[in-house]
N, CA, C and O atoms as CSV, one atom per row, in Angstrom:
chain,resi,resn,atom,element,x,y,z
A,1,MET,N,N,-3.169,-7.698,-25.959
A,1,MET,CA,C,-3.224,-6.354,-26.475
A,1,MET,C,C,-3.469,-5.348,-25.358
A,1,MET,O,O,-2.826,-4.298,-25.327
A,2,ASN,N,N,-4.389,-5.649,-24.436
A,2,ASN,CA,C,-4.663,-4.746,-23.328
A,2,ASN,C,C,-3.455,-4.613,-22.417
A,2,ASN,O,O,-3.225,-3.549,-21.842
A,3,LEU,N,N,-2.683,-5.685,-22.282
A,3,LEU,CA,C,-1.490,-5.650,-21.446
A,3,LEU,C,C,-0.471,-4.678,-22.012
A,3,LEU,O,O,0.202,-3.979,-21.254
A,4,ASN,N,N,-0.346,-4.623,-23.331
A,4,ASN,CA,C,0.588,-3.693,-23.953
A,4,ASN,C,C,0.213,-2.249,-23.657
A,4,ASN,O,O,1.093,-1.418,-23.431
A,5,ILE,N,N,-1.061,-1.941,-23.656
A,5,ILE,CA,C,-1.513,-0.583,-23.363
A,5,ILE,C,C,-1.175,-0.225,-21.923
A,5,ILE,O,O,-0.747,0.895,-21.644
A,6,ILE,N,N,-1.364,-1.168,-21.014
A,6,ILE,CA,C,-1.059,-0.926,-19.603
A,6,ILE,C,C,0.442,-0.737,-19.414
A,6,ILE,O,O,0.860,0.155,-18.675
A,7,LEU,N,N,1.244,-1.546,-20.056
A,7,LEU,CA,C,2.692,-1.484,-19.883
A,7,LEU,C,C,3.309,-0.233,-20.492
A,7,LEU,O,O,4.408,0.153,-20.093
A,8,LEU,N,N,2.656,0.399,-21.423
A,8,LEU,CA,C,3.206,1.609,-22.038
A,8,LEU,C,C,3.318,2.749,-21.033
A,8,LEU,O,O,4.171,3.622,-21.196
A,9,GLY,N,N,2.491,2.764,-20.012
A,9,GLY,CA,C,2.515,3.829,-19.027
A,9,GLY,C,C,3.567,3.654,-17.951
A,9,GLY,O,O,3.820,4.588,-17.191
A,10,LEU,N,N,4.181,2.500,-17.864
A,10,LEU,CA,C,5.167,2.249,-16.827
A,10,LEU,C,C,6.537,2.782,-17.232
A,10,LEU,O,O,6.918,2.688,-18.399
A,11,PRO,N,N,7.284,3.347,-16.269
A,11,PRO,CA,C,8.618,3.845,-16.596
A,11,PRO,C,C,9.589,2.693,-16.872
A,11,PRO,O,O,9.494,1.622,-16.273
A,12,GLY,N,N,10.512,2.940,-17.784
A,12,GLY,CA,C,11.515,1.942,-18.140
A,12,GLY,C,C,12.748,2.074,-17.267
A,12,GLY,O,O,12.734,2.813,-16.283
A,13,GLY,N,N,13.816,1.367,-17.615
A,13,GLY,CA,C,15.042,1.336,-16.821
A,13,GLY,C,C,15.705,2.689,-16.682
A,13,GLY,O,O,16.054,3.091,-15.572
A,14,MET,N,N,15.887,3.398,-17.775
A,14,MET,CA,C,16.544,4.704,-17.725
A,14,MET,C,C,15.703,5.717,-16.958
A,14,MET,O,O,16.243,6.575,-16.259
A,15,GLU,N,N,14.394,5.620,-17.087
A,15,GLU,CA,C,13.522,6.540,-16.372
A,15,GLU,C,C,13.612,6.336,-14.867
A,15,GLU,O,O,13.561,7.301,-14.103
A,16,TRP,N,N,13.746,5.078,-14.434
A,16,TRP,CA,C,13.903,4.800,-12.999
A,16,TRP,C,C,15.212,5.382,-12.482
A,16,TRP,O,O,15.265,5.897,-11.365
A,17,ILE,N,N,16.259,5.305,-13.281
A,17,ILE,CA,C,17.551,5.862,-12.876
A,17,ILE,C,C,17.430,7.370,-12.695
A,17,ILE,O,O,17.963,7.922,-11.733
A,18,VAL,N,N,16.742,8.034,-13.598
A,18,VAL,CA,C,16.545,9.484,-13.490
A,18,VAL,C,C,15.718,9.816,-12.256
A,18,VAL,O,O,16.030,10.772,-11.545
A,19,ILE,N,N,14.674,9.046,-11.992
A,19,ILE,CA,C,13.827,9.289,-10.814
A,19,ILE,C,C,14.638,9.142,-9.533
A,19,ILE,O,O,14.537,9.981,-8.638
A,20,VAL,N,N,15.436,8.093,-9.434
A,20,VAL,CA,C,16.257,7.869,-8.238
A,20,VAL,C,C,17.282,8.991,-8.086
A,20,VAL,O,O,17.519,9.459,-6.972
A,21,ALA,N,N,17.887,9.424,-9.177
A,21,ALA,CA,C,18.871,10.513,-9.115
A,21,ALA,C,C,18.231,11.804,-8.622
A,21,ALA,O,O,18.830,12.529,-7.828
A,22,ILE,N,N,17.028,12.094,-9.083
A,22,ILE,CA,C,16.327,13.304,-8.639
A,22,ILE,C,C,16.003,13.222,-7.154
A,22,ILE,O,O,16.148,14.207,-6.429
A,23,ILE,N,N,15.566,12.052,-6.699
A,23,ILE,CA,C,15.269,11.875,-5.272
A,23,ILE,C,C,16.529,12.071,-4.440
A,23,ILE,O,O,16.485,12.712,-3.391
A,24,LEU,N,N,17.656,11.523,-4.901
A,24,LEU,CA,C,18.913,11.705,-4.181
A,24,LEU,C,C,19.316,13.172,-4.127
A,24,LEU,O,O,19.803,13.646,-3.100
A,25,LEU,N,N,19.119,13.880,-5.207
A,25,LEU,CA,C,19.474,15.300,-5.227
A,25,LEU,C,C,18.572,16.118,-4.312
A,25,LEU,O,O,19.039,17.031,-3.632
A,26,LEU,N,N,17.295,15.799,-4.292
A,26,LEU,CA,C,16.361,16.570,-3.479
A,26,LEU,C,C,16.518,16.306,-1.983
A,26,LEU,O,O,16.501,17.241,-1.183
A,27,PHE,N,N,16.668,15.059,-1.610
A,27,PHE,CA,C,16.661,14.709,-0.197
A,27,PHE,C,C,18.031,14.386,0.371
A,27,PHE,O,O,18.222,14.469,1.585
A,28,GLY,N,N,18.974,14.025,-0.457
A,28,GLY,CA,C,20.287,13.651,0.038
A,28,GLY,C,C,20.293,12.247,0.596
A,28,GLY,O,O,19.240,11.680,0.889
A,29,GLY,N,N,21.481,11.688,0.744
A,29,GLY,CA,C,21.621,10.308,1.202
A,29,GLY,C,C,21.213,10.084,2.644
A,29,GLY,O,O,20.829,8.976,3.016
A,30,ARG,N,N,21.293,11.126,3.461
A,30,ARG,CA,C,20.998,10.960,4.887
A,30,ARG,C,C,19.503,10.945,5.171
A,30,ARG,O,O,19.068,10.308,6.130
A,31,LYS,N,N,18.719,11.624,4.368
A,31,LYS,CA,C,17.275,11.716,4.617
A,31,LYS,C,C,16.499,10.513,4.081
A,31,LYS,O,O,15.394,10.235,4.546
A,32,ILE,N,N,17.058,9.810,3.125
A,32,ILE,CA,C,16.328,8.697,2.501
A,32,ILE,C,C,15.971,7.594,3.496
A,32,ILE,O,O,14.840,7.109,3.464
A,33,PRO,N,N,16.892,7.169,4.388
A,33,PRO,CA,C,16.475,6.146,5.365
A,33,PRO,C,C,15.322,6.606,6.258
A,33,PRO,O,O,14.452,5.813,6.619
A,34,GLU,N,N,15.323,7.895,6.612
A,34,GLU,CA,C,14.219,8.410,7.417
A,34,GLU,C,C,12.914,8.385,6.631
A,34,GLU,O,O,11.862,8.046,7.173
A,35,LEU,N,N,12.987,8.744,5.358
A,35,LEU,CA,C,11.792,8.698,4.511
A,35,LEU,C,C,11.261,7.274,4.376
A,35,LEU,O,O,10.054,7.046,4.452
A,36,MET,N,N,12.158,6.327,4.179
A,36,MET,CA,C,11.740,4.931,4.032
A,36,MET,C,C,11.155,4.391,5.328
A,36,MET,O,O,10.196,3.619,5.310
A,37,LYS,N,N,11.736,4.800,6.456
A,37,LYS,CA,C,11.210,4.375,7.756
A,37,LYS,C,C,9.794,4.905,7.950
A,37,LYS,O,O,8.910,4.178,8.405
A,38,GLY,N,N,9.581,6.170,7.605
A,38,GLY,CA,C,8.246,6.757,7.704
A,38,GLY,C,C,7.266,6.077,6.770
A,38,GLY,O,O,6.117,5.836,7.139
A,39,LEU,N,N,7.712,5.767,5.565
A,39,LEU,CA,C,6.862,5.073,4.608
A,39,LEU,C,C,6.495,3.688,5.120
A,39,LEU,O,O,5.343,3.270,5.008
A,40,GLY,N,N,7.459,2.979,5.677
A,40,GLY,CA,C,7.202,1.638,6.225
A,40,GLY,C,C,6.220,1.673,7.380
A,40,GLY,O,O,5.328,0.829,7.466
A,41,SER,N,N,6.377,2.647,8.269
A,41,SER,CA,C,5.444,2.721,9.399
A,41,SER,C,C,4.049,3.108,8.911
A,41,SER,O,O,3.052,2.656,9.474
A,42,GLY,N,N,3.967,3.928,7.885
A,42,GLY,CA,C,2.663,4.272,7.321
A,42,GLY,C,C,1.977,3.068,6.714
A,42,GLY,O,O,0.771,2.887,6.876
A,43,ILE,N,N,2.739,2.243,6.017
A,43,ILE,CA,C,2.177,1.031,5.417
A,43,ILE,C,C,1.716,0.065,6.505
A,43,ILE,O,O,0.662,-0.559,6.387
A,44,ARG,N,N,2.529,-0.053,7.581
A,44,ARG,CA,C,2.125,-0.917,8.690
A,44,ARG,C,C,0.824,-0.435,9.326
A,44,ARG,O,O,-0.060,-1.241,9.617
A,45,GLU,N,N,0.701,0.877,9.545
A,45,GLU,CA,C,-0.527,1.435,10.126
A,45,GLU,C,C,-1.725,1.154,9.226
A,45,GLU,O,O,-2.799,0.794,9.707
A,46,PHE,N,N,-1.535,1.320,7.918
A,46,PHE,CA,C,-2.624,1.068,6.976
A,46,PHE,C,C,-3.062,-0.386,7.023
A,46,PHE,O,O,-4.259,-0.672,7.072
A,47,ASN,N,N,-2.101,-1.312,7.008
A,47,ASN,CA,C,-2.436,-2.743,7.059
A,47,ASN,C,C,-3.127,-3.107,8.368
A,47,ASN,O,O,-4.049,-3.922,8.380
A,48,LYS,N,N,-2.685,-2.506,9.467
A,48,LYS,CA,C,-3.300,-2.768,10.761
A,48,LYS,C,C,-4.760,-2.315,10.753
A,48,LYS,O,O,-5.641,-3.043,11.209
A,49,ALA,N,N,-5.012,-1.114,10.234
A,49,ALA,CA,C,-6.383,-0.605,10.168
A,49,ALA,C,C,-7.231,-1.458,9.233
A,49,ALA,O,O,-8.397,-1.728,9.521
A,50,LYS,N,N,-6.649,-1.882,8.114
A,50,LYS,CA,C,-7.378,-2.719,7.159
A,50,LYS,C,C,-7.768,-4.043,7.803
A,50,LYS,O,O,-8.893,-4.510,7.628
A,51,ASN,N,N,-6.848,-4.650,8.546
A,51,ASN,CA,C,-7.135,-5.921,9.212
A,51,ASN,C,C,-8.208,-5.753,10.292
A,51,ASN,O,O,-9.046,-6.637,10.474
A,52,GLN,N,N,-8.187,-4.627,11.006
A,52,GLN,CA,C,-9.203,-4.384,12.024
A,52,GLN,C,C,-10.588,-4.257,11.395
A,52,GLN,O,O,-11.564,-4.803,11.911
A,53,VAL,N,N,-10.667,-3.542,10.290
A,53,VAL,CA,C,-11.958,-3.386,9.615
A,53,VAL,C,C,-12.447,-4.734,9.105
A,53,VAL,O,O,-13.629,-5.056,9.230
A,54,THR,N,N,-11.535,-5.529,8.527
A,54,THR,CA,C,-11.905,-6.850,8.031
A,54,THR,C,C,-12.414,-7.732,9.171
A,54,THR,O,O,-13.409,-8.439,9.009
A,55,ASP,N,N,-11.746,-7.694,10.310
A,55,ASP,CA,C,-12.180,-8.481,11.464
A,55,ASP,C,C,-13.556,-8.033,11.953
A,55,ASP,O,O,-14.393,-8.866,12.301
A,56,GLN,N,N,-13.791,-6.721,11.982
A,56,GLN,CA,C,-15.091,-6.215,12.425
A,56,GLN,C,C,-16.197,-6.643,11.475
A,56,GLN,O,O,-17.295,-6.986,11.914
A,57,ILE,N,N,-15.919,-6.626,10.187
A,57,ILE,CA,C,-16.927,-7.054,9.207
A,57,ILE,C,C,-17.240,-8.533,9.385
A,57,ILE,O,O,-18.406,-8.926,9.369
A,58,LYS,N,N,-16.207,-9.356,9.555
A,58,LYS,CA,C,-16.427,-10.787,9.755
A,58,LYS,C,C,-17.204,-11.043,11.025
A,58,LYS,O,O,-18.091,-11.896,11.049
A,59,GLU,N,N,-16.881,-10.308,12.097
A,59,GLU,CA,C,-17.582,-10.473,13.367
A,59,GLU,C,C,-19.051,-10.082,13.212
A,59,GLU,O,O,-19.935,-10.761,13.735
A,60,GLY,N,N,-19.311,-8.994,12.496
A,60,GLY,CA,C,-20.689,-8.571,12.256
A,60,GLY,C,C,-21.461,-9.593,11.450
A,60,GLY,O,O,-22.645,-9.820,11.700
A,61,MET,N,N,-20.798,-10.216,10.478
A,61,MET,CA,C,-21.466,-11.238,9.671
A,61,MET,C,C,-21.786,-12.462,10.521
A,61,MET,O,O,-22.842,-13.071,10.352
A,62,LYS,N,N,-20.883,-12.829,11.438
A,62,LYS,CA,C,-21.137,-13.974,12.315
A,62,LYS,C,C,-22.303,-13.688,13.236
A,62,LYS,O,O,-23.147,-14.556,13.456
A,63,GLU,N,N,-22.363,-12.457,13.791
A,63,GLU,CA,C,-23.456,-12.087,14.682
A,63,GLU,C,C,-24.783,-12.106,13.938
A,63,GLU,O,O,-25.786,-12.586,14.466
A,64,GLU,N,N,-24.793,-11.585,12.715
A,64,GLU,CA,C,-26.005,-11.575,11.925
A,64,GLU,C,C,-26.451,-12.987,11.592
A,64,GLU,O,O,-27.645,-13.288,11.617
A,65,ASP,N,N,-25.491,-13.859,11.278
A,65,ASP,CA,C,-25.805,-15.238,10.946
A,65,ASP,C,C,-26.385,-15.969,12.159
A,65,ASP,O,O,-27.328,-16.748,12.021
A,66,SER,N,N,-25.822,-15.719,13.351
A,66,SER,CA,C,-26.335,-16.395,14.551
A,66,SER,C,C,-27.718,-15.872,14.915
A,66,SER,O,O,-28.535,-16.627,15.441
A,67,GLU,N,N,-28.001,-14.599,14.649
A,67,GLU,CA,C,-29.328,-14.035,14.944
A,67,GLU,C,C,-30.374,-14.621,13.995
A,67,GLU,O,O,-31.505,-14.875,14.409
A,68,THR,N,N,-30.018,-14.836,12.750
A,68,THR,CA,C,-30.988,-15.391,11.808
A,68,THR,C,C,-31.249,-16.873,12.105
A,68,THR,O,O,-32.346,-17.368,11.847
A,69,LYS,N,N,-30.276,-17.567,12.632
A,69,LYS,CA,C,-30.463,-18.989,12.984
A,69,LYS,C,C,-31.372,-19.126,14.191
A,69,LYS,O,O,-32.138,-20.085,14.287
A,70,GLN,N,N,-31.293,-18.174,15.115
A,70,GLN,CA,C,-32.122,-18.229,16.333
A,70,GLN,C,C,-33.569,-17.931,16.013
A,70,GLN,O,O,-34.455,-18.433,16.705
A,71,SER,N,N,-33.845,-17.144,15.004
A,71,SER,CA,C,-35.233,-16.759,14.673
A,71,SER,C,C,-35.988,-17.848,13.983
A,71,SER,O,O,-37.159,-17.669,13.646
């Protein structure tokens, strides 16, 4: 039942076609590859930063664990 409520908010097939058509009209066929390239590089930057933070947290946990073992 909860899944049905969640799925009601998602666009269907015809709605996706309208969204894509509007994007094509606004940006044109030549600008879309540039937009996708920018989006891809943004996602890569985000993942890189996320991985760095995760590594720092793990490193901090290891340092804390080694300090508690020494005491």
